[in-house]
KEKE-3310 file (N, C-alpha, C; in steps of 0.2 Angstrom, whole numbers, plus 5000, padded with zeros to 4 digits):
npx = (5273:5268:5275:5289:5306:5318:5329:5340:5346:5361:5358:5346:5352:5364:5353:5349:5360:5364:5352:5351:5364:5361:5354:5363:5373:5372:5371:5378:5391:5400:5406:5415:5425:5425:5411:5393:5386:5375:5357:5342:5325:5321:5332:5337:5349:5355:5363:5378:5389:5397:5408:5411:5424:5421:5410:5418:5427:5420:5413:5421:5425:5411:5410:5422:5418:5408:5410:5421:5411:5402:5410:5408:5415:5412:5408:5422:5429:5420:5426:5438:5437:5431:5442:5452:5447:5449:5462:5469:5461:5455:5466:5480:5491:5503:5504:5501:5488:5471:5456:5442:5428:5427:5420:5416:5432:5438:5443:5434:5431:5447:5448:5458:5453:5453:5443:5441:5453:5455:5445:5449:5463:5454:5447:5459:5464:5452:5452:5463:5461:5451:5458:5464:5478:5487:5481:5489:5503:5496:5491:5500:5504:5495:5492:5505:5505:5492:5497:5508:5503:5492:5491:5492:5503:5504:5491:5487:5479:5469:5470:5458:5456:5464:5468:5469:5481:5489:5494:5486:5480:5466:5457:5447:5441:5439:5428:5422:5430:5441:5434:5429:5445:5449:5442:5445:5458:5460:5453:5465:5473:5470:5471:5485:5491:5500:5506:5507:5496:5486:5488:5489:5474:5470:5476:5467:5456:5455:5459:5447:5435:5438:5447:5444:5428:5428:5428:5417:5404:5407:5405:5403:5408:5404:5412:5427:5437:5454:5464:5460:5447:5430:5419:5404:5396:5398:5392:5378:5367:5367:5361:5361:5370:5380:5391:5396:5385:5377:5376:5375:5377:5367:5372:5384:5388:5383:5390:5404:5401:5402:5416:5423:5422:5426:5440:5445:5443:5451:5462:5467:5477:5486:5488:5497:5491:5479:5465:5452:5443:5437:5425:5415:5413:5409:5394:5389:5391:5381:5369:5367:5362:5352:5343:5339:5338:5329:5314:5299:5287:5285:5296:5311:5329:5333:5339:5349:5355:5352:5365:5359:5355:5343:5330:5335:5333:5323:5324:5324:5339:5346:5359:5360:5352:5356:5369:5366:5360:5372:5380:5371:5370:5382:5387:5376:5381:5395:5391:5381:5370:5352:5343:5350:5350:5335:5332:5342:5331:5321:5325:5329:5316:5310:5320:5314:5303:5302:5313:5319:5319:5308:5304:5313:5326:5338:5340:5329:5336:5335:5320:5306:5300:5289:5289:5289:5296:5307:5311:5317:5329:5337:5351:5362:5376:5392:5382:5379:5374:5385:5386:5373:5375:5388:5385:5377:5387:5396:5387:5384:5396:5396:5386:5390:5401:5392:5386:5377:5379)
npy = (4830:4823:4821:4821:4816:4816:4826:4830:4821:4809:4797:4795:4801:4795:4782:4787:4790:4775:4771:4777:4773:4759:4759:4762:4749:4734:4733:4744:4739:4733:4721:4716:4727:4743:4754:4755:4770:4775:4778:4775:4779:4766:4761:4754:4752:4762:4766:4756:4755:4767:4777:4791:4803:4810:4803:4790:4795:4800:4789:4783:4791:4787:4775:4773:4782:4776:4765:4768:4775:4764:4751:4741:4728:4725:4737:4744:4733:4737:4752:4749:4742:4751:4762:4756:4754:4769:4772:4762:4763:4776:4782:4788:4778:4784:4790:4804:4810:4810:4802:4809:4804:4787:4776:4760:4754:4762:4777:4791:4805:4813:4827:4836:4842:4852:4851:4839:4830:4837:4830:4819:4818:4819:4807:4799:4802:4799:4785:4783:4787:4775:4765:4759:4759:4757:4770:4780:4787:4791:4802:4813:4811:4817:4829:4835:4833:4842:4855:4855:4855:4864:4874:4892:4903:4916:4919:4912:4902:4887:4884:4878:4870:4859:4851:4835:4830:4839:4850:4863:4875:4879:4895:4902:4902:4897:4895:4886:4873:4877:4879:4865:4861:4866:4859:4845:4846:4850:4839:4829:4837:4830:4817:4814:4825:4834:4848:4859:4856:4861:4877:4879:4876:4887:4897:4896:4898:4911:4918:4916:4920:4932:4941:4937:4940:4951:4959:4956:4959:4957:4944:4927:4925:4914:4913:4916:4925:4925:4934:4931:4941:4945:4934:4939:4935:4921:4907:4911:4908:4895:4892:4880:4872:4857:4858:4871:4882:4898:4910:4917:4904:4900:4889:4885:4896:4890:4878:4886:4891:4881:4874:4886:4886:4873:4874:4886:4876:4865:4873:4879:4882:4877:4885:4901:4911:4924:4921:4928:4932:4921:4916:4925:4929:4916:4916:4927:4924:4912:4916:4925:4918:4910:4919:4926:4915:4908:4899:4907:4903:4888:4882:4876:4880:4890:4887:4896:4914:4928:4941:4954:4949:4941:4927:4918:4905:4892:4879:4865:4857:4844:4844:4857:4857:4849:4853:4865:4862:4856:4867:4875:4869:4867:4882:4885:4877:4882:4899:4900:4902:4904:4904:4898:4883:4883:4886:4876:4867:4868:4867:4851:4848:4851:4846:4832:4830:4834:4828:4815:4801:4790:4777:4770:4772:4786:4802:4813:4820:4834:4845:4852:4870:4868:4857:4848:4832:4831:4820:4803:4799:4795:4795:4802:4804:4808:4812:4801:4803:4808:4822:4821:4808:4814:4827:4821:4815:4824:4833:4826:4825:4836:4838:4830:4839:4846:4840:4830:4816)
npz = (4839:4853:4870:4873:4872:4886:4881:4890:4894:4894:4892:4883:4870:4867:4867:4854:4846:4842:4837:4826:4821:4820:4807:4797:4801:4798:4787:4778:4776:4763:4757:4749:4751:4755:4759:4755:4750:4746:4752:4753:4761:4768:4767:4760:4746:4733:4725:4721:4717:4716:4726:4736:4743:4753:4759:4761:4773:4783:4785:4792:4806:4810:4814:4822:4833:4836:4842:4851:4861:4864:4864:4855:4849:4835:4828:4830:4822:4808:4807:4804:4793:4783:4786:4777:4763:4761:4763:4753:4743:4741:4743:4731:4723:4724:4738:4734:4733:4735:4728:4722:4720:4716:4706:4707:4709:4700:4696:4696:4697:4701:4706:4717:4735:4747:4757:4755:4760:4773:4779:4778:4786:4799:4801:4800:4814:4820:4819:4825:4836:4841:4843:4830:4830:4817:4810:4816:4813:4799:4803:4804:4790:4784:4788:4782:4771:4765:4770:4762:4749:4749:4760:4763:4764:4766:4768:4777:4777:4770:4752:4741:4729:4718:4703:4697:4695:4700:4695:4693:4700:4710:4707:4715:4732:4749:4764:4769:4769:4775:4787:4792:4790:4803:4812:4811:4813:4826:4832:4828:4835:4849:4846:4846:4856:4849:4848:4838:4830:4836:4837:4823:4820:4828:4822:4808:4812:4818:4807:4798:4806:4812:4805:4791:4794:4796:4783:4778:4782:4798:4798:4793:4777:4762:4752:4742:4733:4725:4731:4745:4747:4748:4736:4730:4723:4718:4715:4713:4705:4707:4721:4729:4728:4735:4740:4741:4743:4738:4749:4768:4779:4791:4797:4796:4804:4818:4817:4818:4829:4840:4837:4841:4853:4857:4853:4863:4876:4873:4871:4881:4895:4886:4874:4870:4864:4862:4869:4871:4864:4858:4864:4863:4850:4846:4853:4846:4834:4834:4839:4829:4819:4824:4826:4814:4806:4810:4807:4809:4806:4803:4809:4814:4809:4794:4778:4769:4771:4763:4757:4766:4776:4776:4774:4761:4756:4762:4763:4775:4779:4788:4796:4798:4807:4817:4821:4827:4836:4845:4847:4853:4866:4867:4873:4882:4894:4895:4898:4906:4902:4901:4889:4880:4884:4879:4866:4862:4869:4859:4846:4847:4849:4835:4827:4832:4829:4816:4809:4811:4805:4813:4810:4801:4804:4808:4801:4792:4774:4770:4769:4765:4766:4773:4778:4772:4765:4751:4744:4742:4745:4758:4761:4751:4741:4754:4767:4778:4792:4800:4806:4813:4825:4827:4835:4844:4852:4856:4862:4872:4879:4883:4892:4903:4910:4915:4924:4922:4918)
capx = (5272:5269:5278:5296:5310:5320:5336:5345:5350:5365:5358:5344:5355:5367:5350:5346:5365:5363:5347:5355:5369:5358:5353:5370:5374:5376:5368:5384:5396:5402:5412:5421:5428:5420:5405:5389:5386:5368:5353:5335:5324:5318:5340:5340:5354:5352:5369:5382:5396:5399:5412:5414:5429:5418:5408:5422:5430:5415:5411:5427:5420:5405:5414:5426:5416:5402:5417:5422:5407:5399:5415:5407:5419:5408:5409:5429:5429:5418:5431:5447:5436:5432:5449:5455:5446:5451:5470:5470:5458:5456:5473:5484:5498:5512:5502:5501:5482:5465:5450:5436:5425:5425:5416:5419:5439:5439:5442:5427:5435:5451:5452:5461:5451:5456:5437:5439:5457:5453:5440:5455:5463:5448:5446:5464:5463:5446:5453:5468:5456:5446:5462:5468:5487:5490:5483:5493:5506:5494:5490:5508:5507:5490:5495:5510:5503:5488:5503:5512:5499:5486:5493:5495:5507:5501:5484:5486:5472:5469:5466:5451:5455:5465:5467:5470:5488:5490:5496:5483:5475:5461:5458:5442:5445:5432:5427:5421:5435:5444:5430:5432:5453:5450:5438:5449:5466:5457:5454:5472:5479:5466:5473:5493:5494:5504:5505:5507:5489:5479:5491:5485:5468:5468:5476:5462:5449:5456:5458:5440:5429:5440:5451:5438:5422:5430:5429:5409:5401:5407:5400:5406:5405:5407:5415:5432:5444:5463:5468:5454:5440:5424:5414:5396:5391:5399:5386:5372:5363:5366:5360:5359:5375:5379:5399:5400:5380:5378:5373:5377:5375:5367:5371:5389:5386:5383:5396:5409:5402:5402:5423:5427:5421:5430:5446:5443:5443:5458:5468:5468:5483:5495:5492:5500:5489:5473:5459:5449:5437:5432:5417:5410:5412:5404:5388:5386:5388:5374:5364:5362:5359:5345:5338:5340:5337:5321:5308:5293:5279:5286:5300:5319:5333:5334:5349:5354:5354:5355:5370:5355:5352:5334:5330:5335:5334:5320:5324:5327:5346:5346:5365:5358:5347:5359:5375:5365:5359:5376:5380:5367:5373:5390:5386:5373:5385:5400:5390:5375:5363:5348:5341:5354:5345:5330:5336:5341:5325:5318:5329:5330:5309:5308:5322:5313:5295:5302:5320:5320:5313:5307:5301:5318:5331:5343:5337:5328:5341:5331:5314:5304:5300:5283:5294:5289:5301:5308:5314:5314:5336:5338:5357:5365:5384:5390:5380:5380:5372:5391:5380:5369:5379:5393:5382:5373:5392:5396:5381:5383:5401:5394:5382:5396:5403:5386:5382:5370:5384)
capy = (4824:4824:4816:4822:4815:4821:4827:4833:4813:4806:4790:4796:4805:4789:4779:4791:4790:4770:4771:4780:4768:4755:4761:4760:4745:4732:4737:4748:4735:4731:4715:4717:4733:4749:4754:4758:4777:4780:4776:4776:4779:4761:4757:4750:4753:4765:4765:4752:4756:4774:4779:4798:4804:4812:4797:4786:4797:4799:4781:4783:4793:4786:4769:4774:4786:4773:4762:4774:4775:4757:4745:4734:4726:4727:4745:4745:4731:4744:4760:4746:4740:4758:4763:4751:4756:4775:4773:4758:4764:4782:4787:4787:4774:4785:4795:4811:4813:4807:4803:4812:4800:4781:4772:4754:4757:4765:4784:4793:4813:4812:4831:4838:4845:4853:4850:4830:4832:4838:4825:4811:4818:4819:4798:4794:4807:4799:4780:4782:4787:4770:4760:4758:4762:4759:4776:4785:4792:4794:4810:4819:4812:4819:4836:4838:4834:4849:4858:4856:4859:4869:4878:4898:4905:4924:4921:4909:4898:4883:4885:4874:4864:4857:4847:4829:4827:4846:4855:4867:4876:4883:4902:4901:4899:4895:4896:4877:4869:4878:4878:4857:4859:4868:4852:4838:4849:4849:4830:4828:4837:4828:4809:4815:4828:4838:4856:4861:4856:4865:4880:4877:4877:4896:4903:4895:4899:4917:4921:4915:4923:4938:4944:4936:4941:4960:4959:4953:4963:4954:4938:4924:4923:4906:4913:4921:4926:4922:4938:4932:4944:4940:4936:4941:4932:4915:4901:4915:4904:4887:4892:4874:4868:4855:4859:4878:4884:4904:4914:4918:4898:4899:4882:4886:4900:4890:4875:4888:4892:4875:4873:4890:4882:4867:4878:4889:4871:4863:4878:4882:4879:4878:4890:4907:4915:4928:4918:4931:4931:4915:4916:4929:4926:4910:4919:4931:4918:4909:4923:4929:4912:4909:4926:4929:4910:4902:4898:4907:4899:4880:4881:4876:4884:4888:4884:4902:4920:4935:4947:4958:4943:4940:4922:4917:4896:4892:4873:4863:4853:4839:4846:4862:4856:4844:4856:4869:4858:4854:4873:4877:4866:4871:4889:4885:4875:4889:4904:4897:4908:4898:4905:4893:4878:4886:4886:4869:4863:4871:4863:4846:4846:4853:4839:4826:4829:4831:4826:4810:4795:4786:4772:4766:4774:4792:4809:4816:4825:4841:4847:4860:4876:4867:4852:4841:4827:4833:4814:4795:4798:4797:4799:4801:4805:4815:4811:4795:4804:4811:4826:4820:4806:4818:4831:4820:4814:4833:4836:4820:4825:4843:4837:4828:4844:4850:4835:4827:4810)
capz = (4843:4859:4874:4869:4876:4888:4879:4892:4896:4890:4888:4878:4867:4866:4860:4849:4842:4843:4833:4819:4818:4815:4801:4794:4801:4796:4778:4773:4774:4757:4756:4742:4752:4758:4762:4751:4752:4745:4755:4751:4767:4770:4768:4751:4742:4726:4720:4724:4714:4719:4732:4738:4748:4760:4765:4765:4779:4788:4789:4798:4810:4813:4818:4828:4838:4839:4845:4858:4867:4864:4865:4854:4844:4825:4827:4827:4813:4806:4806:4801:4786:4780:4784:4772:4758:4760:4763:4749:4735:4739:4741:4727:4725:4726:4739:4730:4735:4737:4724:4727:4717:4713:4703:4707:4713:4695:4698:4691:4698:4702:4708:4724:4738:4753:4761:4758:4762:4780:4782:4779:4793:4804:4799:4803:4822:4827:4820:4831:4846:4843:4843:4825:4829:4811:4808:4819:4807:4794:4805:4801:4784:4780:4791:4779:4761:4765:4771:4756:4742:4750:4763:4759:4771:4769:4768:4784:4776:4766:4746:4741:4726:4713:4698:4699:4696:4707:4691:4692:4710:4707:4711:4720:4740:4753:4772:4773:4769:4780:4795:4793:4794:4810:4816:4811:4817:4834:4832:4827:4841:4854:4846:4847:4860:4846:4849:4833:4826:4840:4835:4817:4821:4830:4814:4802:4816:4819:4801:4795:4811:4812:4798:4787:4793:4797:4777:4777:4787:4805:4799:4788:4769:4762:4745:4741:4728:4726:4737:4750:4747:4747:4730:4732:4717:4717:4716:4715:4700:4712:4729:4734:4727:4740:4744:4739:4742:4741:4754:4774:4781:4797:4799:4798:4808:4823:4817:4819:4835:4842:4834:4845:4861:4859:4853:4870:4881:4873:4871:4888:4896:4882:4870:4874:4860:4864:4868:4876:4858:4856:4867:4861:4842:4847:4854:4840:4827:4838:4840:4822:4816:4826:4827:4807:4800:4813:4805:4814:4806:4801:4812:4808:4804:4786:4775:4768:4771:4757:4761:4769:4783:4774:4772:4752:4755:4767:4763:4781:4782:4792:4799:4800:4816:4823:4822:4829:4846:4848:4849:4858:4874:4873:4874:4888:4897:4896:4898:4911:4901:4901:4883:4874:4885:4879:4858:4862:4866:4852:4841:4847:4848:4830:4823:4834:4827:4809:4804:4814:4805:4819:4809:4797:4807:4805:4798:4782:4774:4769:4770:4761:4772:4776:4783:4768:4760:4746:4737:4747:4748:4765:4763:4744:4743:4760:4771:4782:4797:4803:4809:4818:4829:4831:4837:4851:4857:4856:4867:4877:4883:4888:4899:4907:4912:4920:4931:4919:4916)
cpx = (5275:5271:5286:5299:5315:5329:5341:5348:5355:5360:5352:5345:5360:5364:5348:5354:5365:5357:5349:5361:5368:5355:5357:5373:5371:5378:5374:5389:5398:5407:5416:5426:5423:5416:5400:5388:5380:5361:5345:5331:5323:5327:5341:5343:5353:5357:5375:5388:5400:5402:5415:5418:5424:5415:5412:5424:5424:5411:5417:5426:5415:5406:5416:5422:5410:5405:5419:5417:5403:5403:5415:5411:5419:5411:5419:5432:5427:5423:5436:5443:5434:5439:5454:5453:5447:5460:5472:5466:5457:5461:5478:5487:5503:5508:5500:5494:5476:5459:5447:5430:5427:5420:5420:5426:5442:5440:5438:5430:5439:5454:5454:5457:5453:5450:5438:5446:5459:5449:5445:5458:5461:5448:5454:5465:5457:5449:5457:5465:5452:5453:5466:5474:5490:5487:5484:5497:5503:5489:5496:5506:5502:5491:5498:5507:5496:5494:5507:5507:5493:5486:5494:5498:5505:5496:5484:5479:5475:5467:5462:5453:5461:5465:5471:5478:5493:5494:5492:5481:5473:5460:5452:5446:5438:5433:5428:5428:5439:5442:5434:5438:5453:5447:5444:5456:5464:5456:5462:5475:5475:5471:5481:5494:5499:5502:5503:5499:5485:5482:5488:5480:5464:5469:5470:5458:5449:5455:5451:5435:5433:5441:5445:5430:5422:5427:5420:5404:5399:5404:5403:5404:5409:5413:5420:5437:5451:5464:5461:5450:5435:5421:5408:5392:5392:5392:5377:5367:5364:5365:5359:5365:5377:5386:5399:5390:5382:5375:5376:5373:5374:5368:5379:5394:5389:5389:5402:5410:5404:5411:5425:5426:5427:5439:5448:5444:5450:5463:5470:5471:5491:5495:5493:5496:5482:5467:5453:5444:5434:5423:5413:5410:5407:5399:5384:5386:5380:5368:5362:5361:5351:5338:5336:5337:5333:5317:5300:5287:5280:5291:5305:5321:5334:5339:5353:5351:5357:5359:5366:5353:5346:5336:5331:5334:5330:5319:5328:5332:5345:5354:5363:5356:5350:5365:5374:5363:5363:5378:5375:5369:5379:5391:5381:5378:5391:5397:5385:5370:5358:5344:5346:5348:5338:5329:5336:5335:5322:5321:5328:5320:5307:5313:5318:5306:5295:5305:5320:5317:5314:5305:5309:5325:5335:5338:5336:5333:5340:5322:5312:5302:5293:5283:5291:5297:5301:5310:5315:5323:5337:5347:5362:5373:5386:5389:5381:5379:5380:5390:5378:5372:5383:5390:5379:5381:5393:5392:5383:5389:5400:5391:5386:5399:5398:5384:5377:5375:5378)
cpy = (4826:4820:4815:4818:4821:4822:4830:4827:4811:4799:4791:4799:4797:4785:4781:4788:4780:4767:4773:4775:4763:4754:4760:4756:4740:4734:4739:4746:4732:4723:4712:4723:4741:4747:4757:4767:4779:4775:4778:4776:4774:4758:4753:4756:4756:4765:4760:4752:4763:4775:4787:4799:4805:4808:4792:4790:4798:4794:4781:4782:4792:4780:4770:4778:4780:4767:4763:4773:4767:4752:4740:4734:4725:4733:4746:4741:4737:4749:4754:4745:4747:4762:4762:4752:4764:4775:4767:4759:4772:4785:4783:4782:4776:4790:4802:4816:4808:4806:4805:4807:4793:4778:4764:4754:4759:4773:4789:4804:4812:4821:4833:4842:4842:4851:4841:4829:4830:4833:4817:4814:4820:4812:4796:4797:4803:4788:4778:4782:4781:4765:4756:4761:4764:4765:4782:4788:4790:4803:4815:4820:4816:4829:4840:4840:4842:4855:4860:4860:4864:4875:4886:4900:4912:4926:4916:4904:4894:4885:4880:4866:4864:4851:4839:4828:4837:4852:4861:4870:4879:4890:4903:4898:4901:4894:4888:4872:4869:4877:4868:4856:4859:4862:4844:4842:4848:4843:4827:4829:4832:4820:4809:4819:4835:4846:4860:4861:4860:4873:4883:4879:4883:4898:4902:4896:4907:4919:4922:4920:4927:4942:4945:4939:4949:4962:4958:4955:4959:4948:4934:4923:4915:4908:4917:4919:4924:4925:4938:4937:4942:4941:4934:4936:4925:4909:4906:4911:4896:4887:4885:4870:4864:4856:4867:4882:4895:4907:4914:4909:4898:4891:4882:4892:4896:4884:4877:4887:4886:4874:4878:4889:4876:4866:4882:4881:4867:4867:4881:4879:4878:4878:4896:4913:4919:4922:4920:4933:4928:4914:4922:4932:4923:4914:4923:4929:4914:4915:4927:4924:4912:4912:4928:4921:4905:4903:4898:4903:4889:4878:4876:4881:4883:4887:4893:4908:4924:4939:4951:4955:4941:4931:4921:4909:4895:4884:4871:4857:4851:4842:4852:4863:4853:4851:4861:4868:4858:4861:4876:4875:4867:4876:4889:4883:4878:4895:4902:4902:4902:4899:4901:4887:4879:4885:4878:4864:4863:4866:4856:4845:4848:4847:4832:4824:4828:4831:4820:4804:4790:4779:4767:4768:4781:4796:4810:4820:4831:4840:4855:4865:4871:4861:4844:4837:4829:4825:4810:4796:4799:4799:4798:4805:4810:4816:4806:4796:4809:4816:4825:4816:4812:4825:4828:4817:4821:4835:4830:4823:4833:4841:4832:4834:4848:4846:4830:4820:4805)
cpz = (4848:4864:4872:4872:4882:4883:4881:4896:4894:4888:4883:4871:4865:4863:4854:4842:4839:4837:4826:4816:4815:4809:4796:4795:4802:4791:4775:4771:4768:4760:4754:4746:4753:4761:4756:4756:4751:4745:4752:4760:4772:4770:4764:4747:4736:4721:4724:4723:4715:4725:4730:4744:4754:4763:4767:4770:4782:4790:4794:4805:4813:4816:4822:4832:4840:4843:4853:4863:4869:4867:4861:4849:4835:4827:4825:4823:4808:4802:4804:4794:4782:4781:4779:4766:4758:4761:4756:4742:4735:4737:4734:4729:4727:4731:4739:4733:4736:4731:4726:4726:4714:4710:4701:4712:4706:4698:4694:4690:4702:4706:4716:4728:4744:4759:4762:4762:4772:4781:4783:4783:4799:4805:4804:4811:4824:4826:4824:4836:4847:4843:4837:4825:4821:4805:4811:4814:4803:4794:4801:4795:4780:4781:4784:4771:4760:4766:4766:4750:4744:4755:4761:4765:4771:4769:4775:4782:4773:4760:4746:4736:4721:4708:4699:4700:4700:4700:4691:4698:4706:4709:4715:4727:4743:4759:4772:4772:4776:4789:4796:4793:4800:4815:4816:4813:4825:4835:4833:4834:4849:4851:4846:4852:4857:4846:4841:4830:4831:4836:4828:4815:4825:4824:4810:4806:4818:4811:4797:4799:4815:4808:4792:4787:4794:4790:4775:4781:4796:4804:4794:4783:4768:4756:4744:4734:4729:4732:4745:4752:4744:4740:4733:4728:4715:4720:4717:4713:4702:4718:4734:4732:4736:4744:4745:4738:4743:4745:4762:4774:4788:4802:4801:4804:4816:4824:4820:4826:4840:4841:4839:4853:4863:4858:4859:4874:4881:4872:4877:4892:4892:4876:4873:4869:4864:4862:4870:4868:4857:4860:4863:4854:4843:4848:4850:4833:4827:4839:4832:4819:4818:4826:4819:4802:4803:4809:4808:4814:4806:4808:4810:4807:4797:4782:4774:4769:4765:4764:4767:4776:4781:4771:4764:4752:4762:4767:4770:4779:4787:4797:4802:4809:4821:4825:4829:4837:4848:4851:4854:4865:4874:4877:4881:4894:4899:4897:4905:4908:4899:4894:4879:4874:4880:4869:4857:4863:4863:4845:4841:4847:4838:4825:4827:4830:4819:4806:4806:4810:4809:4817:4806:4802:4804:4804:4792:4779:4772:4768:4767:4768:4775:4780:4779:4766:4755:4740:4746:4749:4754:4767:4757:4747:4752:4765:4778:4790:4804:4809:4813:4824:4832:4836:4845:4855:4859:4863:4874:4882:4886:4894:4901:4914:4918:4925:4928:4916:4917)
residu = (MET:SER:ASN:LEU:PRO:ASN:PHE:ARG:SER:PRO:ALA:VAL:LEU:LEU:GLU:HIS:ALA:GLN:HIS:THR:MET:ARG:PHE:TYR:HIS:PRO:ARG:ALA:ILE:ASP:PRO:ALA:GLY:GLY:LEU:PHE:HIS:PHE:PHE:LYS:ASP:ASP:GLY:SER:VAL:TYR:ASP:ALA:SER:HIS:ARG:HIS:LEU:VAL:SER:SER:THR:ARG:PHE:VAL:PHE:THR:TYR:SER:MET:ALA:TYR:ARG:HIS:PHE:GLN:ASP:PRO:ALA:TYR:GLN:GLU:GLY:ALA:ARG:HIS:ALA:LEU:ARG:PHE:LEU:ARG:ASP:VAL:HIS:ARG:SER:PRO:ASP:GLY:SER:GLY:TYR:ALA:TRP:MET:LEU:ASN:GLY:ARG:ALA:VAL:GLU:ASP:GLY:THR:GLN:HIS:ALA:TYR:GLY:GLN:ALA:PHE:VAL:LEU:LEU:ALA:TYR:ALA:HIS:ALA:ALA:MET:ALA:GLY:LEU:ASP:GLU:ALA:ARG:PRO:TRP:ILE:ALA:GLU:THR:PHE:GLU:LEU:MET:GLU:ARG:ARG:PHE:TRP:ASP:VAL:GLN:ALA:GLY:LEU:TYR:ALA:ASP:GLU:ALA:SER:ALA:ASP:TRP:SER:VAL:LEU:SER:SER:TYR:ARG:GLY:GLN:ASN:ALA:ASN:MET:HIS:ALA:CYS:GLU:ALA:LEU:LEU:ALA:ALA:PHE:GLN:ALA:THR:GLY:GLU:ARG:ARG:TYR:LEU:GLU:ARG:ALA:TYR:THR:VAL:ALA:TYR:ASN:ILE:THR:GLN:ARG:GLN:ALA:GLN:ARG:CYS:GLY:GLY:LEU:ILE:TRP:GLU:HIS:TYR:ASP:PRO:GLN:TRP:GLN:PRO:ASP:TRP:LYS:PHE:ASN:ILE:ASP:ASP:PRO:GLU:ASN:LEU:PHE:ARG:PRO:TRP:GLY:TYR:GLN:PRO:GLY:HIS:PHE:THR:GLU:TRP:ALA:LYS:LEU:LEU:LEU:GLN:LEU:GLU:ALA:ARG:GLY:ALA:GLY:VAL:LEU:HIS:GLU:ASP:MET:GLY:TRP:LEU:LEU:PRO:THR:ALA:GLU:ARG:LEU:PHE:ARG:THR:ALA:VAL:GLU:LYS:GLY:TRP:ASP:PRO:GLN:TYR:GLY:GLY:LEU:CYS:TYR:SER:LEU:ALA:PRO:ASP:LEU:SER:ILE:CYS:ASP:TRP:HIS:LYS:TYR:PHE:TRP:VAL:GLN:ALA:GLU:SER:ALA:ALA:ALA:ALA:ALA:MET:LEU:ALA:GLN:ARG:THR:GLY:ASN:ALA:GLU:TYR:TRP:ASP:TRP:TYR:ASP:ARG:LEU:TRP:ALA:TYR:SER:TRP:THR:HIS:MET:VAL:ASP:HIS:LYS:TYR:GLY:ALA:TRP:PHE:ARG:ILE:LEU:ASP:ARG:GLU:ASN:ARG:LYS:LEU:SER:ASP:GLU:LYS:SER:PRO:ALA:GLY:LYS:VAL:ASP:TYR:HIS:THR:MET:GLY:ALA:CYS:TYR:ASP:ILE:VAL:ALA:THR:LEU:ALA:LYS:THR:GLY:HIS:ALA)
# end
């Protein structure tokens, strides 16, 4: 595709976020409560009854962010609608946890996931920042629930999964839940100004990207045993697992790079801890991702790397490209190194050409190595383009620092 837009223009990025939002709004709103979660490429709903905690929380984020940027009252009402369903249906009546999957209003999977509760925390923080004041006290409530049920004091990290009644804590430990907990904690700090959230984000970030990385060749492996030693075989036979894929994840390297830079910026003048490791770690993770994960023949960042850093899954996932573009822009702004702008432009050119659905809106979820769609499912459970719109907003905030407002 020639005649690419100027991806360093905030107006271009915000229009793209709106274009993506128009795919979901208002068709995603279920008048009976909550939002529909399963969309084909053309926007048709292919499962009207199932509701996944990750989609439910991410819809609160996408509507809240859209309202904050575009000031359309319909977006704030959409955020309120999503928030109400999260609070009244996903949350157990006694407040002890959140259902992972619902069929209608019945709990189909009540497993408790730290990953899901991190997104609950993120949702409440962003709802509060979008003017939904009822969500403000729920930020602390959710943090304290995660503290009580998942926080491992000795490890300085969150455990991952428990049975619906909390009687059994899984032996699995993972970095993904901790990465999104870090993201949510940064948002909680942004919403409340309470330093404890920033301090916890720092602890999680340090322990994953420094201590755990030292156990894994200096990089971030996904899976661990109860003692937080790397489990190199977990899901080796299920490498495309939606939330726990096998292998190093270039997209998680770049997502961590973004979070480390946000932690550095928000911690300046607030945290007393050493922050000198944040930028070099972010740069190392990003460079490894693009140098090892970029497909030199067909473009795009690949999904997974084997322990020897060879590509083991050549699929191109939407979120990997979006998060990497945001990280590239933030690193370019932070360092002044033009190489990061080169990667930014390359990632956007690839995404605009292959990932963005210019006909119906939003991004295709997954492509094969040669950039062909694998299915006509635009947004199954968990997607809702939180990554793509979120990346646009992160980049716009970054461009403001470079004088591109």
